[in-house]
Z-matrix of the N, CA and C atoms (Angstrom, degrees):
N
C 1 1.464
C 2 1.490 1 114.60
N 3 1.394 2 118.61 1 128.41
C 4 1.348 3 121.80 2 -176.09
C 5 1.552 4 112.38 3 -63.54
N 6 1.316 5 116.48 4 149.41
C 7 1.525 6 123.02 5 -179.47
C 8 1.461 7 109.89 6 -119.34
N 9 1.410 8 113.83 7 112.55
C 10 1.501 9 119.20 8 -177.16
C 11 1.491 10 110.61 9 -64.78
N 12 1.346 11 121.38 10 -16.97
C 13 1.537 12 118.17 11 176.29
C 14 1.519 13 107.47 12 -78.84
N 15 1.327 14 122.38 13 -4.82
C 16 1.500 15 124.87 14 -175.57
C 17 1.480 16 107.02 15 -121.26
N 18 1.248 17 122.57 16 20.56
C 19 1.456 18 125.13 17 179.10
C 20 1.549 19 116.31 18 -76.79
N 21 1.276 20 114.04 19 152.62
C 22 1.529 21 119.48 20 178.73
C 23 1.550 22 105.96 21 -68.40
N 24 1.322 23 113.66 22 143.11
C 25 1.516 24 118.68 23 179.93
C 26 1.518 25 110.33 24 -71.13
N 27 1.401 26 119.35 25 -19.82
C 28 1.496 27 119.91 26 -176.46
C 29 1.529 28 108.86 27 -82.41
N 30 1.219 29 125.59 28 -0.85
C 31 1.445 30 125.15 29 170.92
C 32 1.468 31 110.72 30 -62.03
N 33 1.356 32 119.02 31 136.08
C 34 1.469 33 120.48 32 176.10
C 35 1.560 34 105.23 33 -74.18
N 36 1.288 35 113.87 34 140.74
C 37 1.539 36 116.12 35 177.15
C 38 1.479 37 112.16 36 -57.00
N 39 1.373 38 115.24 37 141.16
C 40 1.395 39 120.27 38 -176.25
C 41 1.443 40 112.40 39 154.22
N 42 1.294 41 113.86 40 -164.47
C 43 1.499 42 124.13 41 -174.85
C 44 1.519 43 112.18 42 -70.99
N 45 1.295 44 117.21 43 -48.28
C 46 1.506 45 121.21 44 -173.12
C 47 1.566 46 106.28 45 -97.62
N 48 1.340 47 113.17 46 152.79
C 49 1.461 48 124.04 47 -178.80
C 50 1.577 49 109.66 48 -158.34
N 51 1.322 50 113.36 49 162.90
C 52 1.446 51 119.44 50 174.68
C 53 1.582 52 107.42 51 -121.36
N 54 1.308 53 117.64 52 129.51
C 55 1.403 54 117.86 53 178.41
C 56 1.580 55 112.48 54 -97.53
N 57 1.324 56 112.64 55 -179.98
C 58 1.519 57 117.86 56 -170.52
C 59 1.506 58 113.19 57 -77.09
N 60 1.325 59 118.84 58 12.49
C 61 1.516 60 122.53 59 173.47
C 62 1.555 61 107.24 60 -85.52
N 63 1.265 62 118.82 61 -8.43
C 64 1.545 63 123.95 62 -175.98
C 65 1.503 64 108.05 63 -54.47
N 66 1.332 65 115.08 64 134.07
C 67 1.460 66 121.70 65 175.68
C 68 1.523 67 112.67 66 -109.45
N 69 1.322 68 118.51 67 17.94
C 70 1.459 69 126.12 68 178.04
C 71 1.546 70 113.58 69 52.84
N 72 1.331 71 115.46 70 43.10
C 73 1.450 72 119.80 71 -174.69
C 74 1.557 73 108.63 72 -80.12
N 75 1.306 74 120.63 73 -14.06
C 76 1.423 75 126.66 74 177.01
C 77 1.535 76 113.92 75 76.41
N 78 1.303 77 119.70 76 3.35
C 79 1.481 78 123.10 77 -179.99
C 80 1.582 79 111.95 78 -60.39
N 81 1.293 80 114.73 79 -40.62
C 82 1.478 81 117.60 80 -177.65
C 83 1.515 82 111.41 81 -68.79
N 84 1.375 83 114.32 82 -37.98
C 85 1.461 84 120.09 83 -179.92
C 86 1.541 85 107.81 84 -65.55
N 87 1.239 86 119.29 85 -35.47
C 88 1.483 87 124.62 86 177.78
C 89 1.564 88 112.61 87 -67.69
N 90 1.337 89 111.69 88 -39.97
C 91 1.457 90 118.22 89 -177.41
C 92 1.525 91 115.33 90 -79.10
N 93 1.394 92 114.56 91 -35.00
C 94 1.461 93 117.45 92 -178.18
C 95 1.545 94 106.34 93 -138.38
N 96 1.318 95 120.24 94 75.48
C 97 1.438 96 124.69 95 -168.91
C 98 1.577 97 109.03 96 -70.61
N 99 1.322 98 119.12 97 -20.10
C 100 1.468 99 119.07 98 178.16
C 101 1.472 100 112.70 99 -84.10
N 102 1.260 101 117.22 100 -6.09
C 103 1.510 102 118.17 101 -172.02
C 104 1.574 103 113.25 102 -123.86
N 105 1.399 104 115.26 103 -34.15
C 106 1.420 105 117.15 104 179.31
C 107 1.476 106 111.15 105 -107.72
N 108 1.306 107 112.93 106 142.14
C 109 1.552 108 119.87 107 -178.16
C 110 1.513 109 106.99 108 -130.94
N 111 1.310 110 115.85 109 160.05
C 112 1.369 111 125.23 110 177.87
C 113 1.556 112 113.35 111 -107.32
N 114 1.338 113 117.30 112 129.24
C 115 1.403 114 122.76 113 178.26
C 116 1.581 115 100.70 114 -92.62
N 117 1.286 116 111.87 115 100.48
C 118 1.550 117 115.20 116 -178.03
C 119 1.539 118 110.40 117 -69.97
N 120 1.293 119 119.31 118 -25.24
C 121 1.525 120 119.36 119 -179.58
C 122 1.461 121 111.02 120 -73.27
N 123 1.338 122 117.11 121 -39.76
C 124 1.503 123 119.59 122 -173.47
C 125 1.518 124 109.49 123 -103.51
N 126 1.287 125 121.02 124 -7.74
C 127 1.501 126 123.49 125 175.40
C 128 1.499 127 115.60 126 70.65
N 129 1.311 128 116.87 127 48.36
C 130 1.468 129 120.53 128 174.65
C 131 1.533 130 109.71 129 -154.43
N 132 1.360 131 113.47 130 161.38
C 133 1.468 132 116.26 131 179.79
C 134 1.596 133 105.83 132 -100.01
N 135 1.309 134 112.57 133 168.81
C 136 1.466 135 118.13 134 -177.63
C 137 1.487 136 106.87 135 -158.61
N 138 1.362 137 118.93 136 160.93
C 139 1.439 138 121.32 137 174.64
C 140 1.468 139 108.99 138 -87.25
N 141 1.318 140 113.30 139 109.12
C 142 1.458 141 120.09 140 -179.54
C 143 1.537 142 113.06 141 -87.87
N 144 1.358 143 116.87 142 -16.82
C 145 1.408 144 118.04 143 178.31
C 146 1.579 145 105.57 144 -155.44
N 147 1.275 146 117.95 145 125.73
C 148 1.436 147 125.15 146 179.65
C 149 1.556 148 108.09 147 -67.41
N 150 1.253 149 117.94 148 145.58
C 151 1.492 150 119.82 149 -178.38
C 152 1.581 151 107.65 150 -69.50
N 153 1.357 152 113.51 151 141.62
C 154 1.490 153 120.81 152 174.93
C 155 1.500 154 115.95 153 -118.50
N 156 1.305 155 114.67 154 -14.01
C 157 1.558 156 118.72 155 -179.59
C 158 1.558 157 106.78 156 -115.24
N 159 1.233 158 111.61 157 166.22
C 160 1.512 159 120.18 158 178.42
C 161 1.559 160 105.90 159 -63.99
N 162 1.312 161 119.19 160 -40.89
C 163 1.400 162 122.49 161 179.72
C 164 1.483 163 115.53 162 -61.44
N 165 1.368 164 113.11 163 -42.36
C 166 1.539 165 117.81 164 176.28
C 167 1.479 166 110.14 165 -69.09
N 168 1.312 167 122.32 166 -32.08
C 169 1.375 168 123.65 167 -178.49
C 170 1.572 169 110.00 168 -70.12
N 171 1.328 170 113.11 169 -41.40
C 172 1.494 171 118.26 170 175.39
C 173 1.575 172 109.90 171 -64.25
N 174 1.279 173 118.94 172 -36.48
C 175 1.471 174 121.43 173 -179.80
C 176 1.546 175 108.96 174 -69.24
N 177 1.309 176 116.12 175 -38.92
C 178 1.510 177 118.20 176 177.02
C 179 1.447 178 110.56 177 -67.93
N 180 1.360 179 118.87 178 -37.51
C 181 1.512 180 117.41 179 177.09
C 182 1.527 181 110.65 180 -66.85
N 183 1.317 182 117.34 181 -36.16
C 184 1.464 183 119.99 182 176.84
C 185 1.468 184 107.99 183 -65.68
N 186 1.290 185 120.74 184 -44.17
C 187 1.490 186 124.28 185 176.95
C 188 1.573 187 111.35 186 -54.45
N 189 1.350 188 113.07 187 -47.13
C 190 1.418 189 118.44 188 -177.38
C 191 1.530 190 111.65 189 -65.30
N 192 1.390 191 115.44 190 -45.25
C 193 1.428 192 117.94 191 179.19
C 194 1.558 193 113.34 192 -65.72
N 195 1.342 194 116.96 193 -28.36
C 196 1.473 195 120.27 194 -177.36
C 197 1.535 196 113.20 195 -87.72
N 198 1.275 197 115.56 196 -5.89
C 199 1.527 198 117.49 197 -178.41
C 200 1.474 199 111.82 198 -62.97
N 201 1.341 200 118.93 199 120.84
C 202 1.481 201 118.22 200 -176.73
C 203 1.455 202 114.67 201 -71.17
N 204 1.277 203 121.53 202 -20.56
C 205 1.474 204 122.24 203 176.30
C 206 1.492 205 112.95 204 -116.02
N 207 1.274 206 117.90 205 17.34
C 208 1.462 207 119.07 206 174.98
C 209 1.492 208 118.07 207 57.62
N 210 1.337 209 116.24 208 37.54
C 211 1.468 210 122.67 209 -174.48
C 212 1.468 211 113.90 210 -88.10
N 213 1.326 212 117.08 211 -11.04
C 214 1.510 213 121.42 212 -179.20
C 215 1.549 214 107.30 213 -95.87
N 216 1.304 215 114.16 214 132.04
C 217 1.408 216 120.83 215 -178.66
C 218 1.558 217 109.82 216 -122.67
N 219 1.361 218 112.16 217 156.04
C 220 1.478 219 124.07 218 178.23
C 221 1.464 220 101.19 219 -133.20
N 222 1.341 221 115.49 220 105.72
C 223 1.458 222 119.28 221 -178.53
C 224 1.560 223 113.75 222 -78.11
N 225 1.287 224 117.71 223 -2.85
C 226 1.447 225 120.75 224 174.47
C 227 1.489 226 111.77 225 80.73
N 228 1.306 227 121.88 226 -2.48
C 229 1.418 228 125.56 227 -178.24
C 230 1.543 229 109.64 228 -133.52
N 231 1.288 230 112.80 229 -152.98
C 232 1.502 231 117.24 230 -179.89
C 233 1.511 232 112.40 231 -88.80
N 234 1.324 233 117.36 232 -3.01
C 235 1.433 234 122.07 233 174.60
C 236 1.511 235 114.77 234 75.27
N 237 1.280 236 121.71 235 4.62
C 238 1.446 237 123.37 236 -177.70
C 239 1.523 238 109.97 237 -77.57
């Protein structure tokens, strides 16, 4: 389970985030390409844009459920 106290600083504020357990597998970027981005220099993904549509929310949930190391979190609120 992702830990919001261990999330990357480059996540955009909001509901979804990626924590430091990320192994840069790219699965989240493939599932939700409008919302997850890869930091090629540091080797991890992050939420570059919080979802704004139902489709994006579904894709982010799919990314979270498909994360092999459970590095994607949904804090259930606005994440602030």
